[in-house]
C-alpha positions as a LaTeX table, in Angstrom:
\begin{tabular}{lrrr}
\hline
Residue & $x$ (\AA) & $y$ (\AA) & $z$ (\AA) \\
\hline
Met1 & 18.44 & $-5.77$ & 25.75 \\
Ser2 & 19.20 & $-4.01$ & 22.45 \\
Leu3 & 16.85 & $-1.36$ & 21.10 \\
Lys4 & 16.10 & $-3.31$ & 17.94 \\
Leu5 & 15.21 & $-6.42$ & 19.94 \\
Arg6 & 12.88 & $-4.38$ & 22.16 \\
Leu7 & 11.15 & $-2.96$ & 19.09 \\
Thr8 & 10.97 & $-6.42$ & 17.54 \\
Ile9 & 9.13 & $-7.74$ & 20.61 \\
Met10 & 6.71 & $-4.82$ & 20.32 \\
Ser11 & 6.08 & $-5.60$ & 16.65 \\
Phe12 & 5.61 & $-9.31$ & 17.39 \\
Leu13 & 2.97 & $-8.57$ & 20.03 \\
Gln14 & 1.34 & $-5.84$ & 17.91 \\
Phe15 & 0.32 & $-8.25$ & 15.17 \\
Ala16 & $-0.17$ & $-11.28$ & 17.42 \\
Val17 & $-3.07$ & $-9.36$ & 19.00 \\
Trp18 & $-4.72$ & $-9.17$ & 15.58 \\
Gly19 & $-3.78$ & $-12.65$ & 14.39 \\
Ala20 & $-5.59$ & $-14.22$ & 17.35 \\
Tyr21 & $-8.98$ & $-13.58$ & 15.74 \\
Leu22 & $-8.73$ & $-11.90$ & 12.32 \\
Thr23 & $-8.84$ & $-15.09$ & 10.22 \\
Ser24 & $-10.91$ & $-17.24$ & 12.58 \\
Met25 & $-13.63$ & $-14.91$ & 13.89 \\
Gly26 & $-15.95$ & $-15.89$ & 11.04 \\
Asn27 & $-16.02$ & $-19.46$ & 12.37 \\
Tyr28 & $-17.12$ & $-18.32$ & 15.81 \\
Leu29 & $-19.78$ & $-15.99$ & 14.41 \\
Ala30 & $-21.17$ & $-18.80$ & 12.27 \\
Ser31 & $-21.33$ & $-21.09$ & 15.32 \\
Ile32 & $-23.61$ & $-18.66$ & 17.20 \\
Gly33 & $-25.98$ & $-17.97$ & 14.32 \\
Met34 & $-24.35$ & $-14.80$ & 13.01 \\
Ala35 & $-22.99$ & $-16.19$ & 9.75 \\
Ser36 & $-25.04$ & $-13.67$ & 7.78 \\
Lys37 & $-23.37$ & $-10.81$ & 9.70 \\
Ile38 & $-19.72$ & $-11.81$ & 9.17 \\
Gly39 & $-19.19$ & $-9.12$ & 6.55 \\
Leu40 & $-20.27$ & $-6.35$ & 8.93 \\
Phe41 & $-17.68$ & $-7.35$ & 11.54 \\
Tyr42 & $-14.91$ & $-7.07$ & 8.95 \\
Ala43 & $-16.35$ & $-4.00$ & 7.23 \\
Val44 & $-16.30$ & $-2.00$ & 10.46 \\
Gln45 & $-12.50$ & $-2.34$ & 10.53 \\
Gly46 & $-12.45$ & $-0.35$ & 7.32 \\
Val47 & $-14.87$ & 2.24 & 8.68 \\
Val48 & $-12.82$ & 3.01 & 11.80 \\
Ser49 & $-9.60$ & 2.96 & 9.73 \\
Ile50 & $-10.85$ & 6.02 & 7.84 \\
Phe51 & $-10.75$ & 8.36 & 10.85 \\
Met52 & $-9.40$ & 6.77 & 14.07 \\
Pro53 & $-5.70$ & 6.63 & 13.05 \\
Ala54 & $-5.86$ & 10.33 & 12.12 \\
Ile55 & $-7.43$ & 11.28 & 15.46 \\
Met56 & $-4.88$ & 9.27 & 17.46 \\
Gly57 & $-2.10$ & 10.75 & 15.34 \\
Ile58 & $-3.16$ & 14.25 & 16.37 \\
Ile59 & $-3.25$ & 13.22 & 20.05 \\
Ala60 & 0.26 & 11.72 & 19.74 \\
Asp61 & 1.52 & 14.89 & 18.01 \\
Arg62 & 0.16 & 17.27 & 20.64 \\
Trp63 & $-0.44$ & 15.72 & 24.04 \\
Ile64 & 0.62 & 12.12 & 24.74 \\
Pro65 & 3.99 & 10.50 & 23.89 \\
Val66 & 3.38 & 7.97 & 21.15 \\
Gln67 & 4.63 & 4.93 & 23.09 \\
Arg68 & 2.25 & 5.77 & 25.96 \\
Leu69 & $-0.68$ & 6.30 & 23.60 \\
Leu70 & 0.14 & 2.96 & 21.98 \\
Gly71 & $-0.20$ & 1.31 & 25.38 \\
Tyr72 & $-3.42$ & 3.10 & 26.28 \\
Cys73 & $-5.03$ & 2.14 & 22.96 \\
His74 & $-4.06$ & $-1.50$ & 23.45 \\
Ala75 & $-5.46$ & $-1.46$ & 26.99 \\
Leu76 & $-8.82$ & $-0.19$ & 25.75 \\
Ala77 & $-8.86$ & $-2.54$ & 22.76 \\
Ala78 & $-8.05$ & $-5.46$ & 25.07 \\
Leu79 & $-10.76$ & $-4.43$ & 27.55 \\
Phe80 & $-13.46$ & $-4.41$ & 24.88 \\
Ile81 & $-12.34$ & $-7.61$ & 23.12 \\
Ile82 & $-12.25$ & $-9.44$ & 26.48 \\
Ala83 & $-15.73$ & $-8.03$ & 27.17 \\
Ala84 & $-16.83$ & $-9.41$ & 23.79 \\
Gly85 & $-15.41$ & $-12.81$ & 24.75 \\
Tyr86 & $-17.09$ & $-12.73$ & 28.15 \\
Tyr87 & $-20.40$ & $-11.78$ & 26.56 \\
Gly88 & $-20.00$ & $-14.66$ & 24.11 \\
Ala89 & $-19.23$ & $-17.06$ & 26.95 \\
Ser90 & $-22.22$ & $-16.00$ & 29.05 \\
Ser91 & $-24.72$ & $-15.77$ & 26.17 \\
Gly92 & $-23.79$ & $-18.82$ & 24.10 \\
Glu93 & $-25.86$ & $-19.19$ & 20.94 \\
Ala94 & $-28.36$ & $-16.65$ & 22.31 \\
Ala95 & $-25.85$ & $-13.81$ & 21.90 \\
Asp96 & $-27.37$ & $-10.56$ & 20.65 \\
Phe97 & $-25.78$ & $-9.20$ & 17.46 \\
Tyr98 & $-25.94$ & $-5.54$ & 18.46 \\
Thr99 & $-24.26$ & $-6.10$ & 21.83 \\
Leu100 & $-21.45$ & $-8.24$ & 20.44 \\
Phe101 & $-20.97$ & $-5.98$ & 17.42 \\
Thr102 & $-20.77$ & $-2.87$ & 19.61 \\
Leu103 & $-18.12$ & $-4.39$ & 21.88 \\
Tyr104 & $-16.13$ & $-5.60$ & 18.89 \\
Thr105 & $-16.38$ & $-2.23$ & 17.12 \\
Leu106 & $-15.09$ & $-0.40$ & 20.20 \\
Ser107 & $-12.17$ & $-2.82$ & 20.35 \\
Val108 & $-11.09$ & $-2.41$ & 16.72 \\
Ala109 & $-11.65$ & 1.36 & 16.96 \\
Phe110 & $-8.78$ & 1.46 & 19.44 \\
Tyr111 & $-6.74$ & $-1.33$ & 17.84 \\
Met112 & $-6.55$ & $-0.06$ & 14.24 \\
Pro113 & $-4.68$ & 3.17 & 15.15 \\
Thr114 & $-2.01$ & 1.13 & 16.95 \\
Ile115 & $-0.65$ & $-0.18$ & 13.64 \\
Ala116 & 0.46 & 3.33 & 12.67 \\
Leu117 & 1.41 & 4.19 & 16.26 \\
Ser118 & 3.70 & 1.16 & 16.57 \\
Asn119 & 5.37 & 2.12 & 13.28 \\
Ser120 & 5.82 & 5.64 & 14.61 \\
Val121 & 7.45 & 4.32 & 17.80 \\
Ser122 & 9.90 & 2.26 & 15.74 \\
Tyr123 & 10.77 & 5.12 & 13.40 \\
Thr124 & 11.23 & 7.60 & 16.25 \\
Val125 & 13.36 & 5.33 & 18.44 \\
Leu126 & 15.53 & 4.20 & 15.53 \\
Thr127 & 16.05 & 7.78 & 14.30 \\
Asn128 & 16.84 & 9.10 & 17.79 \\
Asn129 & 19.52 & 6.43 & 18.13 \\
Asn130 & 21.08 & 7.04 & 14.70 \\
Tyr131 & 19.84 & 3.89 & 12.99 \\
Asp132 & 19.08 & 3.81 & 9.27 \\
Thr133 & 15.32 & 3.19 & 9.32 \\
Ile134 & 15.31 & 1.85 & 5.75 \\
Lys135 & 17.66 & $-0.95$ & 6.80 \\
Ala136 & 16.62 & $-1.44$ & 10.42 \\
Phe137 & 12.82 & $-1.32$ & 10.21 \\
Pro138 & 11.95 & $-4.11$ & 7.70 \\
Pro139 & 13.30 & $-6.97$ & 9.90 \\
Ile140 & 11.39 & $-5.52$ & 12.86 \\
Arg141 & 8.17 & $-5.38$ & 10.83 \\
Thr142 & 8.74 & $-8.90$ & 9.48 \\
Leu143 & 8.66 & $-10.26$ & 13.03 \\
Gly144 & 5.23 & $-8.67$ & 13.31 \\
Thr145 & 3.97 & $-11.05$ & 10.64 \\
Val146 & 5.66 & $-13.89$ & 12.53 \\
Gly147 & 3.69 & $-12.84$ & 15.61 \\
Phe148 & 0.49 & $-12.88$ & 13.56 \\
Ile149 & 1.27 & $-16.42$ & 12.37 \\
Cys150 & 2.13 & $-17.65$ & 15.87 \\
Ala151 & $-1.17$ & $-16.34$ & 17.24 \\
Met152 & $-3.07$ & $-18.02$ & 14.39 \\
Leu153 & $-1.37$ & $-21.34$ & 15.08 \\
Phe154 & $-1.94$ & $-21.08$ & 18.85 \\
Val155 & $-5.65$ & $-20.42$ & 18.34 \\
Asn156 & $-5.84$ & $-23.28$ & 15.83 \\
Phe157 & $-4.13$ & $-25.94$ & 17.95 \\
Ser158 & $-5.44$ & $-24.85$ & 21.39 \\
Gly159 & $-8.84$ & $-25.85$ & 22.70 \\
Phe160 & $-10.73$ & $-28.35$ & 24.80 \\
Thr161 & $-11.06$ & $-32.12$ & 24.54 \\
Leu162 & $-14.09$ & $-33.34$ & 26.49 \\
Gly163 & $-13.96$ & $-30.22$ & 28.66 \\
Asn164 & $-10.22$ & $-30.30$ & 29.37 \\
Phe165 & $-7.72$ & $-27.80$ & 27.95 \\
Asp166 & $-5.63$ & $-29.45$ & 25.28 \\
Phe167 & $-3.32$ & $-28.97$ & 22.32 \\
Asn168 & $-4.30$ & $-30.98$ & 19.28 \\
Phe169 & $-2.37$ & $-31.29$ & 16.02 \\
Ser170 & $-4.50$ & $-33.89$ & 14.27 \\
Ala171 & $-8.11$ & $-34.36$ & 13.17 \\
Asn172 & $-9.90$ & $-35.19$ & 16.44 \\
Asn173 & $-13.69$ & $-34.91$ & 16.45 \\
Asp174 & $-13.74$ & $-34.57$ & 20.26 \\
Phe175 & $-11.46$ & $-31.52$ & 20.15 \\
Val176 & $-13.04$ & $-28.03$ & 20.12 \\
Ser177 & $-10.49$ & $-25.53$ & 18.83 \\
Phe178 & $-10.29$ & $-21.90$ & 19.95 \\
Gln179 & $-10.66$ & $-20.97$ & 16.27 \\
Asn180 & $-14.33$ & $-21.93$ & 16.62 \\
Thr181 & $-15.07$ & $-20.29$ & 19.99 \\
Tyr182 & $-15.07$ & $-17.00$ & 21.88 \\
His183 & $-11.73$ & $-17.98$ & 23.48 \\
Gln184 & $-9.90$ & $-16.39$ & 20.54 \\
Phe185 & $-11.05$ & $-13.01$ & 21.89 \\
Tyr186 & $-9.55$ & $-13.86$ & 25.29 \\
Val187 & $-6.23$ & $-14.73$ & 23.63 \\
Ser188 & $-6.21$ & $-11.41$ & 21.78 \\
Gly189 & $-7.12$ & $-9.50$ & 24.93 \\
Phe190 & $-4.39$ & $-11.18$ & 26.98 \\
Leu191 & $-1.78$ & $-10.31$ & 24.35 \\
Gly192 & $-3.09$ & $-6.74$ & 24.25 \\
Ile193 & $-2.67$ & $-6.37$ & 28.02 \\
Val194 & 0.88 & $-7.74$ & 27.75 \\
Leu195 & 1.67 & $-5.13$ & 25.09 \\
Phe196 & 0.02 & $-2.41$ & 27.20 \\
Leu197 & 2.38 & $-3.25$ & 30.07 \\
Tyr198 & 5.35 & $-3.69$ & 27.75 \\
Ser199 & 4.81 & $-0.26$ & 26.17 \\
Phe200 & 5.87 & 1.37 & 29.44 \\
Thr201 & 9.32 & $-0.21$ & 29.10 \\
Leu202 & 9.89 & 1.33 & 25.66 \\
Pro203 & 12.14 & 4.39 & 25.22 \\
Asn204 & 10.31 & 7.68 & 25.57 \\
Cys205 & 9.33 & 9.39 & 22.33 \\
Glu206 & 9.15 & 13.06 & 23.27 \\
Ile207 & 6.47 & 15.27 & 21.79 \\
Asn208 & 8.10 & 17.70 & 19.37 \\
Lys209 & 6.88 & 21.07 & 20.60 \\
Thr210 & 8.77 & 23.09 & 17.99 \\
Glu211 & 7.21 & 21.73 & 14.81 \\
Gly212 & 3.84 & 22.89 & 13.56 \\
Lys213 & 1.01 & 20.61 & 14.54 \\
Lys214 & $-1.22$ & 18.92 & 12.01 \\
Ser215 & $-4.83$ & 19.91 & 11.74 \\
Leu216 & $-7.51$ & 17.25 & 11.38 \\
Ser217 & $-7.65$ & 17.92 & 7.63 \\
Asp218 & $-3.87$ & 17.44 & 7.41 \\
Ala219 & $-4.01$ & 14.24 & 9.46 \\
Leu220 & $-6.77$ & 12.87 & 7.26 \\
Gly221 & $-4.67$ & 13.69 & 4.22 \\
Leu222 & $-7.36$ & 15.87 & 2.66 \\
Lys223 & $-4.83$ & 18.14 & 0.93 \\
Ala224 & $-3.51$ & 15.16 & $-1.00$ \\
Phe225 & $-6.89$ & 14.74 & $-2.67$ \\
Ala226 & $-5.63$ & 17.40 & $-5.08$ \\
Leu227 & $-3.73$ & 14.50 & $-6.67$ \\
Phe228 & $-7.03$ & 13.39 & $-8.19$ \\
Lys229 & $-6.59$ & 16.26 & $-10.65$ \\
Glu230 & $-3.75$ & 14.25 & $-12.22$ \\
Arg231 & $-5.21$ & 11.54 & $-14.45$ \\
Lys232 & $-2.51$ & 8.98 & $-13.69$ \\
Met233 & $-2.85$ & 9.36 & $-9.92$ \\
Ala234 & $-6.65$ & 9.52 & $-10.07$ \\
Val235 & $-6.80$ & 6.25 & $-12.01$ \\
Phe236 & $-4.28$ & 4.68 & $-9.62$ \\
Phe237 & $-6.25$ & 5.66 & $-6.49$ \\
Ile238 & $-9.57$ & 4.56 & $-7.97$ \\
Phe239 & $-8.17$ & 1.16 & $-8.88$ \\
Ser240 & $-6.55$ & 0.95 & $-5.45$ \\
Met241 & $-10.05$ & 1.18 & $-4.00$ \\
Leu242 & $-11.42$ & $-1.35$ & $-6.51$ \\
Leu243 & $-8.68$ & $-3.83$ & $-5.67$ \\
Gly244 & $-8.98$ & $-3.01$ & $-1.98$ \\
Val245 & $-12.42$ & $-4.62$ & $-2.24$ \\
Ser246 & $-10.63$ & $-7.99$ & $-2.30$ \\
Leu247 & $-8.39$ & $-7.47$ & 0.73 \\
Gln248 & $-10.57$ & $-8.72$ & 3.60 \\
Ile249 & $-12.77$ & $-11.26$ & 1.80 \\
Thr250 & $-10.62$ & $-14.30$ & 2.55 \\
Asn251 & $-9.94$ & $-13.09$ & 6.11 \\
Gly252 & $-13.67$ & $-13.18$ & 6.73 \\
Tyr253 & $-14.79$ & $-16.19$ & 4.74 \\
Ala254 & $-11.86$ & $-18.56$ & 4.06 \\
Asn255 & $-12.01$ & $-20.18$ & 7.50 \\
Pro256 & $-15.80$ & $-20.82$ & 7.56 \\
Phe257 & $-15.54$ & $-22.15$ & 3.99 \\
Ile258 & $-12.74$ & $-24.63$ & 4.69 \\
Thr259 & $-14.26$ & $-25.67$ & 8.03 \\
Ser260 & $-17.62$ & $-26.36$ & 6.34 \\
Phe261 & $-16.06$ & $-29.44$ & 4.74 \\
Lys262 & $-16.20$ & $-31.10$ & 8.19 \\
Asp263 & $-19.93$ & $-31.57$ & 7.58 \\
Ile264 & $-19.24$ & $-33.70$ & 4.51 \\
Pro265 & $-18.34$ & $-37.31$ & 5.44 \\
Glu266 & $-15.73$ & $-37.56$ & 2.68 \\
Phe267 & $-13.72$ & $-34.68$ & 4.17 \\
Ala268 & $-14.75$ & $-34.76$ & 7.86 \\
Ser269 & $-11.50$ & $-36.34$ & 9.06 \\
Thr270 & $-9.09$ & $-34.46$ & 6.78 \\
Trp271 & $-6.40$ & $-32.37$ & 8.43 \\
Gly272 & $-7.27$ & $-29.24$ & 6.45 \\
Ala273 & $-10.96$ & $-29.21$ & 7.35 \\
Asn274 & $-10.07$ & $-29.50$ & 11.05 \\
Asn275 & $-7.15$ & $-27.06$ & 11.00 \\
Ala276 & $-8.30$ & $-24.28$ & 8.70 \\
Asn277 & $-6.45$ & $-21.54$ & 10.58 \\
Ala278 & $-3.15$ & $-23.41$ & 10.36 \\
Leu279 & $-3.70$ & $-23.95$ & 6.64 \\
Ile280 & $-4.51$ & $-20.26$ & 6.13 \\
Ser281 & $-1.35$ & $-19.25$ & 8.03 \\
Leu282 & 0.61 & $-20.31$ & 4.94 \\
Ser283 & $-0.74$ & $-17.09$ & 3.40 \\
Gln284 & 1.13 & $-15.03$ & 5.97 \\
Val285 & 4.30 & $-17.09$ & 5.48 \\
Ser286 & 4.06 & $-16.36$ & 1.75 \\
Glu287 & 3.44 & $-12.69$ & 2.50 \\
Thr288 & 6.66 & $-12.54$ & 4.50 \\
Leu289 & 8.73 & $-14.15$ & 1.75 \\
Cys290 & 7.22 & $-12.27$ & $-1.20$ \\
Ile291 & 8.30 & $-8.91$ & 0.23 \\
Leu292 & 11.83 & $-9.91$ & $-0.79$ \\
Leu293 & 10.78 & $-10.15$ & $-4.46$ \\
Ile294 & 9.37 & $-6.63$ & $-4.73$ \\
Pro295 & 12.60 & $-4.65$ & $-5.40$ \\
Phe296 & 13.54 & $-6.90$ & $-8.33$ \\
Phe297 & 10.08 & $-6.91$ & $-9.90$ \\
Leu298 & 9.62 & $-3.15$ & $-9.54$ \\
Lys299 & 12.98 & $-2.37$ & $-11.13$ \\
Arg300 & 12.55 & $-4.91$ & $-13.90$ \\
Phe301 & 8.87 & $-4.50$ & $-14.79$ \\
Gly302 & 7.57 & $-1.28$ & $-13.21$ \\
Ile303 & 4.50 & $-0.51$ & $-11.15$ \\
Lys304 & 1.89 & $-1.30$ & $-13.81$ \\
Gln305 & 3.12 & $-4.83$ & $-14.46$ \\
Val306 & 3.61 & $-5.50$ & $-10.75$ \\
Met307 & 0.09 & $-4.28$ & $-9.98$ \\
Leu308 & $-1.27$ & $-6.44$ & $-12.80$ \\
Leu309 & 0.52 & $-9.44$ & $-11.28$ \\
Ala310 & $-1.12$ & $-8.65$ & $-7.93$ \\
Met311 & $-4.55$ & $-8.32$ & $-9.51$ \\
Phe312 & $-4.24$ & $-11.58$ & $-11.43$ \\
Ala313 & $-2.97$ & $-13.24$ & $-8.25$ \\
Trp314 & $-6.30$ & $-12.30$ & $-6.64$ \\
Val315 & $-8.08$ & $-14.02$ & $-9.54$ \\
Leu316 & $-6.05$ & $-17.16$ & $-8.80$ \\
Arg317 & $-6.53$ & $-16.79$ & $-5.04$ \\
Phe318 & $-10.32$ & $-16.86$ & $-5.36$ \\
Gly319 & $-10.42$ & $-19.32$ & $-8.26$ \\
Leu320 & $-8.32$ & $-21.90$ & $-6.43$ \\
Phe321 & $-10.66$ & $-21.68$ & $-3.44$ \\
Ala322 & $-13.57$ & $-22.36$ & $-5.79$ \\
Thr323 & $-12.00$ & $-25.51$ & $-7.23$ \\
Gly324 & $-10.12$ & $-26.95$ & $-4.24$ \\
Asn325 & $-11.05$ & $-29.12$ & $-1.27$ \\
Pro326 & $-9.22$ & $-30.32$ & 1.87 \\
Gly327 & $-8.92$ & $-33.86$ & 0.47 \\
Asn328 & $-7.27$ & $-34.65$ & $-2.85$ \\
Gly329 & $-7.70$ & $-31.00$ & $-3.85$ \\
Val330 & $-5.83$ & $-29.57$ & $-0.86$ \\
Trp331 & $-2.94$ & $-28.65$ & $-3.16$ \\
Met332 & $-5.22$ & $-26.00$ & $-4.67$ \\
Phe333 & $-5.80$ & $-24.51$ & $-1.23$ \\
Ile334 & $-2.05$ & $-24.54$ & $-0.57$ \\
Leu335 & $-1.35$ & $-22.87$ & $-3.93$ \\
Ser336 & $-3.99$ & $-20.26$ & $-3.10$ \\
Met337 & $-2.14$ & $-19.51$ & 0.15 \\
Ile338 & 1.17 & $-19.16$ & $-1.71$ \\
Val339 & $-0.38$ & $-16.87$ & $-4.32$ \\
Tyr340 & $-1.69$ & $-14.62$ & $-1.52$ \\
Gly341 & 1.82 & $-13.29$ & $-0.88$ \\
Ile342 & 1.96 & $-11.89$ & $-4.42$ \\
Ala343 & $-1.64$ & $-10.67$ & $-4.30$ \\
Phe344 & $-1.14$ & $-8.78$ & $-1.03$ \\
Asp345 & 2.47 & $-7.56$ & $-1.14$ \\
Phe346 & 2.70 & $-6.67$ & $-4.81$ \\
Phe347 & $-0.37$ & $-4.48$ & $-4.34$ \\
Asn348 & 0.08 & $-2.92$ & $-0.90$ \\
Val349 & 3.85 & $-2.50$ & $-0.69$ \\
Ser350 & 4.43 & $-1.68$ & $-4.35$ \\
Gly351 & 1.49 & 0.71 & $-4.39$ \\
Ser352 & 2.86 & 2.53 & $-1.36$ \\
Leu353 & 6.29 & 2.84 & $-3.02$ \\
Phe354 & 4.67 & 4.18 & $-6.20$ \\
Val355 & 2.82 & 6.86 & $-4.24$ \\
Asp356 & 6.09 & 7.80 & $-2.53$ \\
Gln357 & 7.89 & 8.19 & $-5.87$ \\
Glu358 & 5.15 & 10.05 & $-7.73$ \\
Thr359 & 4.13 & 12.68 & $-5.17$ \\
Asn360 & 5.69 & 15.90 & $-3.96$ \\
Lys361 & 7.55 & 15.70 & $-0.66$ \\
Ser362 & 5.25 & 18.28 & 0.93 \\
Ile363 & 2.19 & 16.01 & 0.62 \\
Arg364 & 3.88 & 12.61 & 0.58 \\
Ser365 & 2.61 & 11.51 & 3.99 \\
Ser366 & $-0.88$ & 12.73 & 3.19 \\
Ala367 & $-0.79$ & 10.87 & $-0.13$ \\
Gln368 & 0.07 & 7.68 & 1.74 \\
Gly369 & $-2.94$ & 8.37 & 3.93 \\
Val370 & $-5.15$ & 8.65 & 0.86 \\
Phe371 & $-3.77$ & 5.36 & $-0.47$ \\
Met372 & $-4.54$ & 3.61 & 2.83 \\
Met373 & $-7.96$ & 5.26 & 3.02 \\
Met374 & $-8.88$ & 4.11 & $-0.49$ \\
Thr375 & $-7.68$ & 0.52 & 0.05 \\
Asn376 & $-8.13$ & $-0.44$ & 3.71 \\
Gly377 & $-10.87$ & 2.11 & 4.32 \\
Phe378 & $-13.35$ & 2.50 & 1.49 \\
Gly379 & $-12.24$ & $-0.50$ & $-0.57$ \\
Ala380 & $-12.22$ & $-3.07$ & 2.24 \\
Thr381 & $-15.51$ & $-1.77$ & 3.67 \\
Ile382 & $-17.33$ & $-1.89$ & 0.34 \\
Gly383 & $-15.77$ & $-5.27$ & $-0.39$ \\
Met384 & $-16.93$ & $-6.93$ & 2.81 \\
Ile385 & $-20.46$ & $-5.56$ & 2.56 \\
Gly386 & $-20.66$ & $-6.76$ & $-1.04$ \\
Ala387 & $-19.14$ & $-10.13$ & $-0.16$ \\
Gln388 & $-21.67$ & $-10.55$ & 2.65 \\
Val389 & $-24.54$ & $-10.05$ & 0.19 \\
Val390 & $-23.06$ & $-12.65$ & $-2.19$ \\
Val391 & $-22.23$ & $-15.27$ & 0.46 \\
Asn392 & $-25.54$ & $-14.85$ & 2.28 \\
His393 & $-27.45$ & $-15.35$ & $-0.97$ \\
Tyr394 & $-25.54$ & $-18.37$ & $-2.25$ \\
Val395 & $-24.44$ & $-20.03$ & 1.02 \\
Phe396 & $-26.14$ & $-19.06$ & 4.25 \\
Asn397 & $-29.63$ & $-18.88$ & 2.77 \\
Gln398 & $-29.28$ & $-22.60$ & 1.96 \\
Thr399 & $-29.96$ & $-25.32$ & 4.52 \\
Asp400 & $-28.62$ & $-28.33$ & 2.63 \\
Ile401 & $-24.84$ & $-28.75$ & 3.03 \\
Thr402 & $-24.43$ & $-29.82$ & $-0.61$ \\
Leu403 & $-26.17$ & $-26.66$ & $-1.79$ \\
Gln404 & $-24.08$ & $-24.60$ & 0.62 \\
Leu405 & $-20.86$ & $-26.06$ & $-0.79$ \\
Glu406 & $-22.03$ & $-25.29$ & $-4.31$ \\
Gly407 & $-22.88$ & $-21.80$ & $-3.10$ \\
Trp408 & $-19.35$ & $-21.35$ & $-1.76$ \\
Arg409 & $-17.91$ & $-22.30$ & $-5.13$ \\
Thr410 & $-20.24$ & $-19.89$ & $-6.91$ \\
Ser411 & $-19.26$ & $-17.11$ & $-4.50$ \\
Trp412 & $-15.53$ & $-17.66$ & $-5.01$ \\
Phe413 & $-16.00$ & $-17.66$ & $-8.78$ \\
Ile414 & $-17.92$ & $-14.36$ & $-8.53$ \\
Phe415 & $-15.06$ & $-12.83$ & $-6.53$ \\
Ala416 & $-12.55$ & $-14.19$ & $-9.08$ \\
Ala417 & $-14.57$ & $-12.75$ & $-11.97$ \\
Tyr418 & $-14.68$ & $-9.36$ & $-10.23$ \\
Ala419 & $-10.89$ & $-9.38$ & $-9.76$ \\
Leu420 & $-10.42$ & $-10.36$ & $-13.42$ \\
Ile421 & $-12.61$ & $-7.47$ & $-14.63$ \\
Val422 & $-10.64$ & $-5.02$ & $-12.47$ \\
Thr423 & $-7.39$ & $-6.46$ & $-13.88$ \\
Ile424 & $-8.50$ & $-5.98$ & $-17.49$ \\
Leu425 & $-9.77$ & $-2.44$ & $-16.88$ \\
Phe426 & $-6.55$ & $-1.48$ & $-15.08$ \\
Ala427 & $-4.48$ & $-2.80$ & $-17.99$ \\
Leu428 & $-6.51$ & $-0.67$ & $-20.41$ \\
Leu429 & $-6.91$ & 2.54 & $-18.41$ \\
Phe430 & $-3.72$ & 2.97 & $-16.36$ \\
Lys431 & $-1.10$ & 4.62 & $-18.58$ \\
Tyr432 & 2.44 & 4.22 & $-17.31$ \\
Lys433 & 5.71 & 3.66 & $-19.16$ \\
His434 & 8.46 & 2.00 & $-17.18$ \\
Lys435 & 12.14 & 2.54 & $-17.83$ \\
Val436 & 14.08 & $-0.63$ & $-17.04$ \\
Glu437 & 16.89 & 0.04 & $-14.60$ \\
Asn438 & 20.22 & $-1.46$ & $-15.58$ \\
Lys439 & 22.73 & $-2.42$ & $-12.95$ \\
\hline
\end{tabular}
């Protein structure tokens, strides 16, 4: 088996582990009376992302080969997510928030570092075997998104019909999908164990004992905070955090929102209301395709215009959720999924490239760490806590389904308005002149 194929399988499994529950967990939490706590489950991913990748990076640098550490982290993450599933199975609707939240937090604390660790394995193996990482890595990473999509679809279409395991591709009221139950945690845990075992078949990535080792401050990228002295970079990082607020909102709330239409007779039998996870998977398909557009847009328009496109795409993403439905308005949901590719890629990938171009080589890696910390750490955490307050007030505090639906629309419009304000402020405050590259 070729090296690139082996790394591709690793990448596929890496993101399949996450895709098994990331977009559907909100449904399960709502079904056991924890709808008002959904934001906390997603916010904690941001909290652990601030420090756990740095800690595991130090361990990989000094003591444990990175491919082994990748496996150990997946084993622990799988153990705790399976424990969360088992607790959900044994407790039913009487599940205690603190117990479930603790098990889940321990799982993501060990999962989140594996994203960087798996990238490190790929880079190291490719470099050691004389591959051009710029050309060889993107296809490997793309199959990671495919793995995420496949896990989403499996969880959507797998479940039980009258107590018997079944696959269902239509709107069947007797079918209970994994996207609504604790079984999604079992799926994630199983995939994590497979990757744990698979990691021991990967080429060894030797610890480099000759290079200086990073301190915790280096690993956390603290030296790169000196970039905040530059107005352009300070404004960029601050707006990265402000836009990062939007990143996890639809992961946490899109599925419960779309599924809620099942309680309305007019939409109860629609395909979209019964297959929310499959519908949402179009977002990841769009994400995969939109990566291909980034080089052209960056060269033609520059980082400011590309970031503005991403920000306005978030306005459309939320606004289309507010106005669509799984019946005759399903096209708005589909368009929202397509727009997600621009909203996510044009922000994350283009922002990362901008940081790479604008920073000194000596702090480039640390600067990338600051970018990730501001977006997926502080931004996503603040965003999910804020979103939880909004959705709880307008949706979950209501008992009438009609009022809840109206509350969902109000919430999405609030998120859209926030994204629009950030877009306008970014256009006014971020000063950057782009020179068009001619071929």
